[in-house]
N, CA, C and O atoms as a MOPAC input file, in Angstrom:
PM7 MOZYME 1SCF
protein

 N      0.82200 1    -1.13800 1    -0.00500 1
 C      0.00700 1    -0.02400 1     0.11800 1
 C      0.83600 1     1.24000 1     0.05200 1
 O      0.48000 1     2.16500 1    -0.67800 1
 N      1.95200 1     1.31200 1     0.80600 1
 C      2.73000 1     2.44500 1     0.95800 1
 C      3.48200 1     2.73200 1    -0.48500 1
 O      3.59100 1     3.85800 1    -0.96800 1
 N      3.95900 1     1.57400 1    -1.06200 1
 C      4.73200 1     1.77500 1    -2.31900 1
 C      3.69000 1     2.35000 1    -3.45000 1
 O      4.10500 1     3.13400 1    -4.30300 1
 N      2.50100 1     1.98300 1    -3.42200 1
 C      1.47400 1     2.52900 1    -4.30600 1
 C      1.26600 1     4.01700 1    -4.07100 1
 O      1.18500 1     4.78300 1    -5.03100 1
 N      1.17200 1     4.46500 1    -2.74500 1
 C      0.96900 1     5.83300 1    -2.38700 1
 C      2.28300 1     6.62500 1    -2.75200 1
 O      2.17000 1     7.77000 1    -3.18900 1
 N      3.57600 1     6.02800 1    -2.57900 1
 C      4.71100 1     6.77300 1    -2.99500 1
 C      4.73100 1     6.88500 1    -4.50300 1
 O      5.06000 1     7.95700 1    -5.01200 1
 N      4.42200 1     5.91200 1    -5.20200 1
 C      4.44000 1     5.97600 1    -6.67400 1
 C      3.45900 1     6.97200 1    -7.19400 1
 O      3.75100 1     7.67900 1    -8.15900 1
 N      2.25400 1     7.05800 1    -6.56300 1
 C      1.39600 1     8.18700 1    -6.87500 1
 C      1.75600 1     9.56000 1    -6.72300 1
 O      1.45700 1    10.43400 1    -7.53600 1
 N      2.46900 1     9.75600 1    -5.55900 1
 C      3.05700 1    11.06500 1    -5.13800 1
 C      4.22000 1    11.41500 1    -6.22100 1
 O      4.32100 1    12.55700 1    -6.66900 1
 N      5.02900 1    10.43600 1    -6.58600 1
 C      6.01800 1    10.72300 1    -7.61700 1
 C      5.39000 1    11.05600 1    -8.89800 1
 O      5.79300 1    12.03800 1    -9.52100 1
 N      4.49800 1    10.37100 1    -9.31700 1
 C      3.78800 1    10.73700 1   -10.60200 1
 C      3.26200 1    12.05300 1   -10.59700 1
 O      3.52200 1    12.81600 1   -11.52700 1
 N      2.45100 1    12.44500 1    -9.51300 1
 C      1.86700 1    13.79800 1    -9.29200 1
 C      2.97700 1    14.86400 1    -9.23500 1
 O      2.83800 1    15.93800 1    -9.82000 1
 N      4.06300 1    14.56500 1    -8.53600 1
 C      5.10100 1    15.53300 1    -8.42100 1
 C      5.75200 1    15.78900 1    -9.70500 1
 O      6.07900 1    16.95000 1    -9.95300 1
 N      5.99200 1    14.83300 1   -10.58200 1
 C      6.57100 1    14.87800 1   -11.82000 1
 C      5.72800 1    15.70200 1   -12.79300 1
 O      6.24500 1    16.42600 1   -13.64400 1
 N      4.52200 1    15.57400 1   -12.64700 1
 C      3.70600 1    16.23800 1   -13.61200 1
 C      2.29800 1    15.96500 1   -13.56700 1
 O      1.47900 1    16.83600 1   -13.85900 1
 N      1.93300 1    14.68400 1   -13.18000 1
 C      0.47100 1    14.29400 1   -13.02300 1
 C     -0.32100 1    14.50300 1   -14.27100 1
 O     -1.46500 1    14.95200 1   -14.19800 1
 N      0.22900 1    14.20200 1   -15.40500 1
 C     -0.55300 1    14.40300 1   -16.71000 1
 C     -1.64600 1    13.30200 1   -16.69100 1
 O     -1.47700 1    12.21700 1   -16.13600 1
 N     -2.70800 1    13.64100 1   -17.29800 1
 C     -3.83100 1    12.76800 1   -17.45700 1
 C     -4.80900 1    12.87800 1   -16.30400 1
 O     -5.69900 1    12.02800 1   -16.28700 1
 N     -4.79400 1    13.74300 1   -15.38200 1
 C     -5.69700 1    13.69500 1   -14.25600 1
 C     -7.05400 1    14.08000 1   -14.78600 1
 O     -8.02400 1    13.60400 1   -14.19600 1
 N     -7.26000 1    14.87800 1   -15.82000 1
 C     -8.51300 1    15.31100 1   -16.43400 1
 C     -9.09900 1    16.35900 1   -15.65600 1
 O     -8.39700 1    17.07800 1   -14.94600 1
 N    -10.32800 1    16.49200 1   -15.74100 1
 C    -11.12300 1    17.59000 1   -15.19400 1
 C    -11.14700 1    17.55100 1   -13.66900 1
 O    -11.23100 1    18.59200 1   -13.01700 1
 N    -11.07000 1    16.31700 1   -13.09000 1
 C    -11.13300 1    16.17700 1   -11.58100 1
 C     -9.72800 1    16.28000 1   -11.11200 1
 O     -8.78900 1    15.65000 1   -11.59800 1
 N     -9.65500 1    17.14900 1   -10.09900 1
 C     -8.30600 1    17.25600 1    -9.38000 1
 C     -8.27200 1    16.23300 1    -8.23900 1
 O     -9.28200 1    15.74200 1    -7.73300 1
 N     -6.94900 1    15.94700 1    -7.86900 1
 C     -6.85500 1    15.03400 1    -6.72700 1
 C     -6.42000 1    15.75100 1    -5.46400 1
 O     -5.74700 1    16.77800 1    -5.55200 1
 N     -6.76800 1    15.26300 1    -4.33000 1
 C     -6.38200 1    15.83400 1    -3.08400 1
 C     -6.42500 1    14.70000 1    -2.10400 1
 O     -7.03800 1    13.66200 1    -2.35600 1
 N     -5.69700 1    14.92400 1    -0.85600 1
 C     -5.77000 1    13.92600 1     0.18100 1
 C     -6.88600 1    14.29100 1     1.17000 1
 O     -7.16700 1    15.46700 1     1.40500 1
 N     -7.53000 1    13.22900 1     1.75800 1
 C     -8.41800 1    13.30800 1     2.69300 1
 C     -7.67100 1    13.10000 1     4.04100 1
 O     -6.47700 1    12.80200 1     4.01100 1
 N     -8.33800 1    13.24600 1     5.23800 1
 C     -7.63500 1    13.18200 1     6.46100 1
 C     -6.94800 1    11.84800 1     6.76300 1
 O     -6.04600 1    11.81200 1     7.60100 1
 N     -7.35900 1    10.70500 1     6.08200 1
 C     -6.71500 1     9.44500 1     6.28400 1
 C     -5.81800 1     9.05600 1     5.19000 1
 O     -5.46400 1     7.88700 1     5.04600 1
 N     -5.41800 1    10.07000 1     4.36600 1
 C     -4.34000 1     9.79900 1     3.39300 1
 C     -4.78900 1     9.19700 1     2.07100 1
 O     -3.92600 1     8.98800 1     1.21800 1
 N     -5.97100 1     8.92100 1     1.84000 1
 C     -6.55700 1     8.44800 1     0.69500 1
 C     -6.72400 1     9.50300 1    -0.32500 1
 O     -6.87000 1    10.65100 1     0.09300 1
 N     -6.72500 1     9.30200 1    -1.53900 1
 C     -6.84800 1    10.27000 1    -2.60700 1
 C     -8.34500 1    10.18300 1    -3.06400 1
 O     -8.91100 1     9.11800 1    -3.31500 1
 N     -8.91000 1    11.40100 1    -3.14200 1
 C    -10.37600 1    11.58200 1    -3.68900 1
 C    -10.36400 1    12.50200 1    -4.75400 1
 O     -9.41000 1    13.26800 1    -4.88800 1
 N    -11.42500 1    12.50900 1    -5.60800 1
 C    -11.55500 1    13.34900 1    -6.60600 1
 C    -12.19900 1    14.70400 1    -6.02300 1
 O    -13.06000 1    14.65400 1    -5.14500 1
 N    -11.73500 1    15.91400 1    -6.56000 1
 C    -12.29700 1    17.18300 1    -6.16700 1
 C    -12.55300 1    17.95700 1    -7.42600 1
 O    -11.72600 1    18.07800 1    -8.32900 1
 N    -13.73800 1    18.46400 1    -7.42000 1
 C    -14.12400 1    19.26700 1    -8.66900 1
 C    -13.48800 1    20.59600 1    -8.51600 1
 O    -13.66000 1    21.24300 1    -7.48300 1
 N    -12.69200 1    21.07400 1    -9.58700 1
 C    -12.11300 1    22.40600 1    -9.38700 1
 C    -13.17100 1    23.49400 1    -9.35100 1
 O    -12.76100 1    24.58000 1    -8.94100 1
 N    -14.35000 1    23.42900 1    -9.67100 1
 C    -15.37100 1    24.31900 1    -9.55100 1
 C    -15.66300 1    24.55300 1    -7.90900 1
 O    -16.17600 1    25.62100 1    -7.57300 1
 N    -15.36700 1    23.65000 1    -6.99700 1
 C    -15.72500 1    23.81900 1    -5.65100 1
 C    -14.53500 1    24.44100 1    -4.93100 1
 O    -14.71700 1    24.85200 1    -3.78500 1
 N    -13.33100 1    24.54900 1    -5.49500 1
 C    -12.14600 1    25.07000 1    -4.83400 1
 C    -12.27000 1    26.51000 1    -4.75000 1
 O    -12.95900 1    27.14200 1    -5.55000 1
 N    -11.59800 1    27.06900 1    -3.76700 1
 C    -11.34500 1    28.50900 1    -3.58900 1
 C     -9.80200 1    28.80600 1    -3.54300 1
 O     -9.01200 1    27.90800 1    -3.25100 1
 N     -9.43100 1    29.95000 1    -3.80600 1
 C     -7.99800 1    30.44100 1    -3.86400 1
 C     -7.77200 1    31.48000 1    -2.87100 1
 O     -8.52600 1    32.44800 1    -2.76100 1
 N     -6.75900 1    31.29400 1    -2.15600 1
 C     -6.23500 1    32.32800 1    -1.11300 1
 C     -4.80700 1    32.66200 1    -1.37000 1
 O     -4.01300 1    31.79800 1    -1.74400 1
 N     -4.46000 1    33.94100 1    -1.17000 1
 C     -3.08600 1    34.38100 1    -1.39600 1
 C     -2.54100 1    34.82700 1    -0.12100 1
 O     -3.20700 1    35.56700 1     0.60300 1
 N     -1.28000 1    34.39600 1     0.22900 1
 C     -0.72800 1    34.78500 1     1.65700 1
 C      0.64600 1    35.46900 1     1.29600 1
 O      1.31500 1    35.18400 1     0.30200 1
 N      0.97000 1    36.41000 1     2.24600 1
 C      2.36800 1    36.88500 1     2.37200 1
 C      3.04400 1    36.00400 1     3.32000 1
 O      2.41900 1    35.65000 1     4.32000 1
 N      4.35300 1    35.56700 1     3.11500 1
 C      5.05400 1    34.56000 1     3.91200 1
 C      6.30200 1    35.12000 1     4.32200 1
 O      7.13900 1    35.48900 1     3.49900 1
 N      6.47700 1    35.20700 1     5.64100 1
 C      7.76100 1    35.72500 1     6.30500 1
 C      8.73200 1    34.67300 1     6.42300 1
 O      8.34700 1    33.50600 1     6.33800 1
 N     10.00900 1    34.95700 1     6.61700 1
 C     11.13500 1    34.28300 1     7.04200 1
 C     11.65300 1    33.29000 1     5.83500 1
 O     12.46700 1    32.40900 1     6.11100 1
 N     11.21400 1    33.43600 1     4.62800 1
 C     11.73300 1    32.73200 1     3.48700 1
 C     12.97200 1    33.24700 1     3.04900 1
 O     12.93800 1    34.18400 1     2.25000 1
 N     14.11800 1    32.78200 1     3.44600 1
 C     15.48300 1    33.28600 1     3.23800 1
 C     16.40100 1    32.46200 1     2.37800 1
 O     17.49700 1    32.90000 1     2.02700 1
 N     15.95900 1    31.26900 1     2.03600 1
 C     16.76000 1    30.42400 1     1.08200 1
 C     16.00100 1    29.62200 1     0.19400 1
 O     14.78000 1    29.56600 1     0.33600 1
 N     16.61800 1    28.94900 1    -0.77000 1
 C     15.88100 1    28.20100 1    -1.75500 1
 C     14.99300 1    27.03800 1    -1.29900 1
 O     14.03000 1    26.67800 1    -1.97600 1
 N     15.32400 1    26.46300 1    -0.15900 1
 C     14.58400 1    25.42100 1     0.34700 1
 C     13.41500 1    25.82000 1     1.24500 1
 O     12.55200 1    24.98300 1     1.51200 1
 N     13.35200 1    27.04700 1     1.71400 1
 C     12.23100 1    27.53300 1     2.51600 1
 C     10.95700 1    27.36800 1     1.80200 1
 O     10.04500 1    26.85900 1     2.45400 1
 N     10.70600 1    27.73100 1     0.48000 1
 C      9.45600 1    27.45400 1    -0.10700 1
 C      8.86800 1    26.07600 1    -0.11500 1
 O      7.65000 1    25.89800 1    -0.10500 1
 N      9.79700 1    25.04200 1    -0.13500 1
 C      9.46800 1    23.66400 1    -0.00300 1
 C      8.82600 1    23.34800 1     1.29000 1
 O      7.80700 1    22.65800 1     1.29400 1
 N      9.32800 1    23.78800 1     2.36700 1
 C      8.82000 1    23.68800 1     3.63200 1
 C      7.40600 1    24.31300 1     3.74400 1
 O      6.46000 1    23.67200 1     4.20200 1
 N      7.30700 1    25.50800 1     3.33600 1
 C      5.98000 1    26.22500 1     3.32900 1
 C      4.93200 1    25.37600 1     2.57000 1
 O      3.85800 1    25.02200 1     3.05500 1
 N      5.38600 1    25.08100 1     1.27300 1
 C      4.43800 1    24.35400 1     0.55200 1
 C      3.90900 1    22.99200 1     1.18100 1
 O      2.73600 1    22.61700 1     1.16700 1
 N      4.97800 1    22.33200 1     1.72900 1
 C      4.55300 1    20.96900 1     2.33800 1
 C      3.69900 1    21.25500 1     3.62500 1
 O      2.77300 1    20.50500 1     3.93400 1
 N      4.01400 1    22.28300 1     4.31600 1
 C      3.05400 1    22.59600 1     5.49700 1
 C      1.69300 1    22.92300 1     5.02500 1
 O      0.72600 1    22.35700 1     5.53400 1
 N      1.55500 1    23.78000 1     4.10800 1
 C      0.18100 1    24.20100 1     3.72800 1
 C     -0.51300 1    22.99800 1     3.01200 1
 O     -1.69300 1    22.75600 1     3.26800 1
 N      0.20200 1    22.22200 1     2.10200 1
 C     -0.50100 1    21.07300 1     1.56000 1
 C     -0.79700 1    19.91300 1     2.47700 1
 O     -1.51200 1    18.97600 1     2.12100 1
 N     -0.21500 1    19.99900 1     3.70100 1
 C     -0.48700 1    18.99600 1     4.70700 1
 C     -1.80800 1    19.21700 1     5.29500 1
 O     -2.28100 1    18.32400 1     5.99900 1
 N     -2.48500 1    20.33600 1     5.08600 1
 C     -3.82800 1    20.60900 1     5.65100 1
 C     -4.90100 1    19.96800 1     4.87000 1
 O     -5.10400 1    20.23800 1     3.68600 1
 N     -5.60800 1    19.08500 1     5.57400 1
 C     -6.72900 1    18.35600 1     4.86800 1
 C     -7.64100 1    19.31100 1     4.09800 1
 O     -8.12800 1    20.25400 1     4.72200 1
 N     -7.90500 1    19.16100 1     2.85900 1
 C     -8.77800 1    20.02600 1     2.15600 1
 C     -8.04500 1    20.83800 1     1.15600 1
 O     -8.65300 1    21.33800 1     0.20900 1
 N     -6.70200 1    21.00300 1     1.32500 1
 C     -5.84500 1    21.79700 1     0.34900 1
 C     -5.48600 1    20.99700 1    -0.89000 1
 O     -4.94000 1    19.89700 1    -0.80200 1
 N     -5.80100 1    21.56700 1    -2.04700 1
 C     -5.66600 1    20.88100 1    -3.19700 1
 C     -4.20500 1    20.96300 1    -3.76600 1
 O     -3.59100 1    19.96000 1    -4.13100 1
 N     -3.69800 1    22.23400 1    -3.81400 1
 C     -2.27700 1    22.53900 1    -4.23100 1
 C     -1.96100 1    23.90300 1    -3.69700 1
 O     -2.81100 1    24.70900 1    -3.31600 1
 N     -0.57400 1    24.10400 1    -3.70300 1
 C     -0.12400 1    25.39000 1    -3.23300 1
 C      1.06500 1    25.81300 1    -4.19900 1
 O      1.88800 1    24.99000 1    -4.59900 1
 N      1.09100 1    27.00500 1    -4.50500 1
 C      2.17100 1    27.62200 1    -5.37700 1
 C      2.90600 1    28.64400 1    -4.54800 1
 O      2.33600 1    29.56200 1    -3.95800 1
 N      4.30400 1    28.41500 1    -4.53700 1
 C      5.05900 1    29.46600 1    -3.76100 1
 C      5.84800 1    30.28400 1    -4.81600 1
 O      6.36600 1    29.79100 1    -5.81800 1
 N      5.87800 1    31.65900 1    -4.45200 1
 C      6.80300 1    32.54100 1    -5.35500 1
 C      7.83800 1    33.07000 1    -4.32200 1
 O      7.52800 1    33.88100 1    -3.44900 1
 N      9.03100 1    32.58100 1    -4.47100 1
 C     10.11600 1    32.88800 1    -3.47800 1
 C     10.49200 1    34.41600 1    -3.63900 1
 O     10.85800 1    35.10400 1    -2.68600 1
 N     10.37300 1    34.85800 1    -4.87700 1
 C     10.78800 1    36.28200 1    -5.10800 1
 C      9.92700 1    37.31900 1    -4.27800 1
 O     10.41200 1    38.21800 1    -3.59100 1
 N      8.66300 1    37.07800 1    -4.43000 1
 C      7.69000 1    38.05700 1    -3.84800 1
 C      7.36200 1    37.52800 1    -2.49400 1
 O      6.60600 1    38.21000 1    -1.80200 1
 N      7.79500 1    36.48300 1    -2.05200 1
 C      7.46700 1    35.97300 1    -0.69500 1
 C      5.98900 1    35.71400 1    -0.52400 1
 O      5.38700 1    36.15900 1     0.45300 1
 N      5.37900 1    34.97600 1    -1.49200 1
 C      3.95400 1    34.82300 1    -1.35500 1
 C      3.66800 1    33.38000 1    -1.72500 1
 O      4.47100 1    32.72400 1    -2.38900 1
 N      2.56200 1    32.91500 1    -1.30600 1
 C      1.98300 1    31.56500 1    -1.54300 1
 C      0.45600 1    31.78600 1    -1.96700 1
 O     -0.24900 1    32.67700 1    -1.49400 1
 N      0.06000 1    30.89800 1    -2.87700 1
 C     -1.30100 1    30.80400 1    -3.28300 1
 C     -1.69200 1    29.44400 1    -3.16600 1
 O     -1.03600 1    28.53800 1    -3.67900 1
 N     -2.91200 1    29.22800 1    -2.40000 1
 C     -3.44500 1    27.85800 1    -2.10600 1
 C     -4.86300 1    27.72000 1    -2.72800 1
 O     -5.70900 1    28.61200 1    -2.66800 1
 N     -5.02500 1    26.61300 1    -3.28000 1
 C     -6.34400 1    26.17900 1    -3.71700 1
 C     -6.90200 1    25.19400 1    -2.85700 1
 O     -6.29500 1    24.13400 1    -2.70300 1
 N     -8.11500 1    25.43400 1    -2.20200 1
 C     -8.49500 1    24.56100 1    -1.17400 1
 C    -10.09000 1    24.37700 1    -1.21000 1
 O    -10.82300 1    25.17800 1    -1.78800 1
 N    -10.51500 1    23.32300 1    -0.58300 1
 C    -12.03100 1    23.10300 1    -0.51500 1
 C    -12.53200 1    23.74400 1     0.68900 1
 O    -12.20200 1    23.31600 1     1.79400 1
 N    -13.40800 1    24.87000 1     0.53300 1
 C    -13.75300 1    25.57500 1     1.85400 1
 C    -14.81800 1    24.76200 1     2.64600 1
 O    -15.26000 1    25.23300 1     3.69400 1
 N    -15.22800 1    23.60400 1     2.20000 1
 C    -16.02200 1    22.73700 1     3.03400 1
 C    -15.23500 1    21.90700 1     4.01300 1
 O    -15.78100 1    21.32700 1     4.95100 1
 N    -13.92400 1    21.86000 1     3.77500 1
 C    -12.95400 1    21.11600 1     4.55000 1
 C    -11.93300 1    21.78600 1     5.35200 1
 O    -11.39000 1    21.24100 1     6.31200 1
 N    -11.67100 1    22.99500 1     4.94400 1
 C    -10.61600 1    23.82300 1     5.64100 1
 C    -10.93000 1    25.42200 1     5.40100 1
 O    -11.83900 1    25.82100 1     4.67200 1
 N    -10.13100 1    26.17600 1     6.05100 1
 C    -10.18900 1    27.55000 1     5.99700 1
 C     -8.77200 1    28.21700 1     5.60300 1
 O     -7.69400 1    27.66200 1     5.81600 1
 N     -8.91400 1    29.42900 1     5.02600 1
 C     -7.61600 1    30.10000 1     4.81300 1
 C     -6.79200 1    30.26400 1     6.06900 1
 O     -5.56400 1    30.17600 1     6.06500 1
 N     -7.51700 1    30.50400 1     7.13800 1
 C     -6.82800 1    30.66800 1     8.40900 1
 C     -6.04900 1    29.52000 1     8.81600 1
 O     -4.93000 1    29.61100 1     9.32100 1
 N     -6.69200 1    28.38300 1     8.57600 1
 C     -5.94800 1    27.02100 1     8.95400 1
 C     -4.69900 1    26.78900 1     8.18000 1
 O     -3.69000 1    26.27700 1     8.66400 1
 N     -4.83900 1    27.24100 1     6.80500 1
 C     -3.72200 1    27.08300 1     5.88900 1
 C     -2.45900 1    28.05600 1     6.36000 1
 O     -1.30100 1    27.64200 1     6.41600 1
 N     -2.81800 1    29.27000 1     6.65600 1
 C     -1.87500 1    30.17700 1     7.27600 1
 C     -1.24400 1    29.64300 1     8.51200 1
 O     -0.02000 1    29.67000 1     8.64700 1
 N     -2.02900 1    29.16400 1     9.40600 1
 C     -1.59400 1    28.59100 1    10.67700 1
 C     -0.58200 1    27.49600 1    10.48800 1
 O      0.37400 1    27.33800 1    11.24700 1
 N     -0.85900 1    26.68700 1     9.35200 1
 C      0.16800 1    25.55200 1     9.15200 1
 C      1.56700 1    26.14600 1     8.79900 1
 O      2.59900 1    25.67600 1     9.27800 1
 N      1.54900 1    27.12200 1     8.00200 1
 C      2.84500 1    27.68100 1     7.62700 1
 C      3.39700 1    28.50900 1     8.77400 1
 O      4.61900 1    28.59600 1     8.88900 1
 N      2.61500 1    29.10600 1     9.60600 1
 C      3.13200 1    29.72600 1    10.83700 1
 C      3.75000 1    28.82700 1    11.69600 1
 O      4.84000 1    29.10300 1    12.19800 1
 N      3.09200 1    27.63300 1    11.95300 1
 C      3.42800 1    26.62200 1    12.85300 1
 C      4.84000 1    25.94900 1    12.37900 1
 O      5.59900 1    25.40300 1    13.18000 1
 N      5.08900 1    26.04900 1    11.03600 1
 C      6.35700 1    25.46300 1    10.45000 1
 C      7.36400 1    26.48500 1    10.47700 1
 O      8.41900 1    26.22000 1     9.90100 1
 N      7.24200 1    27.63500 1    11.05100 1
 C      8.16600 1    28.69400 1    11.30600 1
 C      8.20900 1    29.87600 1    10.16500 1
 O      9.13400 1    30.67900 1    10.04100 1
 N      7.15200 1    29.82600 1     9.44200 1
 C      7.01700 1    30.82800 1     8.32300 1
 C      5.72000 1    31.45900 1     8.43400 1
 O      4.78500 1    31.02400 1     7.76300 1
 N      5.55900 1    32.52800 1     9.28400 1
 C      4.27200 1    33.27100 1     9.44200 1
 C      3.68800 1    33.66000 1     8.14200 1
 O      4.32900 1    34.30200 1     7.31100 1
 N      2.55200 1    33.29500 1     7.98200 1
 C      1.65900 1    33.61300 1     6.81500 1
 C      0.60400 1    34.46200 1     7.27300 1
 O      0.14500 1    34.35800 1     8.41000 1
 N      0.14400 1    35.41300 1     6.31800 1
 C     -0.97700 1    36.26600 1     6.50900 1
 C     -1.52300 1    36.48600 1     5.22100 1
 O     -0.84500 1    36.63100 1     4.20300 1
 N     -2.96500 1    36.51300 1     5.29000 1
 C     -3.82000 1    36.42900 1     3.96400 1
 C     -3.60900 1    37.71900 1     3.21200 1
 O     -3.80800 1    38.78100 1     3.80300 1
 N     -3.25800 1    37.70600 1     2.07500 1
 C     -3.07200 1    38.89300 1     1.16900 1
 C     -4.54600 1    39.51300 1     0.77800 1
 O     -4.84400 1    40.67800 1     1.03900 1
 N     -5.35000 1    38.67500 1     0.18000 1
 C     -6.59900 1    39.05700 1    -0.27300 1
 C     -7.65100 1    39.14300 1     0.82900 1
 O     -7.86700 1    38.22400 1     1.61900 1
 N     -8.28700 1    40.30900 1     0.82600 1
 C     -9.26900 1    40.49800 1     1.92300 1
 C    -10.59700 1    39.88100 1     1.58000 1
 O    -11.46200 1    39.90100 1     2.45500 1
 N    -10.85300 1    39.36200 1     0.47200 1
 C    -12.01400 1    38.75300 1     0.09600 1
 C    -12.18200 1    37.30600 1     0.64100 1
 O    -11.57300 1    36.40100 1     0.07100 1
 N    -12.86900 1    37.07100 1     1.57100 1
 C    -12.91800 1    35.68300 1     2.23500 1
 C    -14.30000 1    35.01200 1     1.68800 1
 O    -15.39600 1    35.21400 1     2.21100 1
 N    -14.09700 1    34.26400 1     0.66400 1
 C    -15.28500 1    33.59300 1    -0.04200 1
 C    -15.74300 1    32.47000 1     0.86000 1
 O    -16.69400 1    31.76200 1     0.52900 1

């Protein structure tokens, strides 16, 4: 079972082509479930303490570790993160808290809380 999960993560990390209209995300017990992109919301965050090239990896992993987060994009140059998430499963505040708890305080950029 773990080998299958690792292989799936590797495939998704390399490019995840062929996923189609439904995006994949982790549920709280680590299984992969389909998530319609139409139900996802996007939040942008300012992230502090990113001082080296590996910092964005830690921030991305912390944010993606929150159940309900579909994907996270980090821009090291502007010190920002953008997360796509299922609002029925998590909040922008929980995503920011995950980054903060990893040592990279995050604050929501966009004031529109959908």
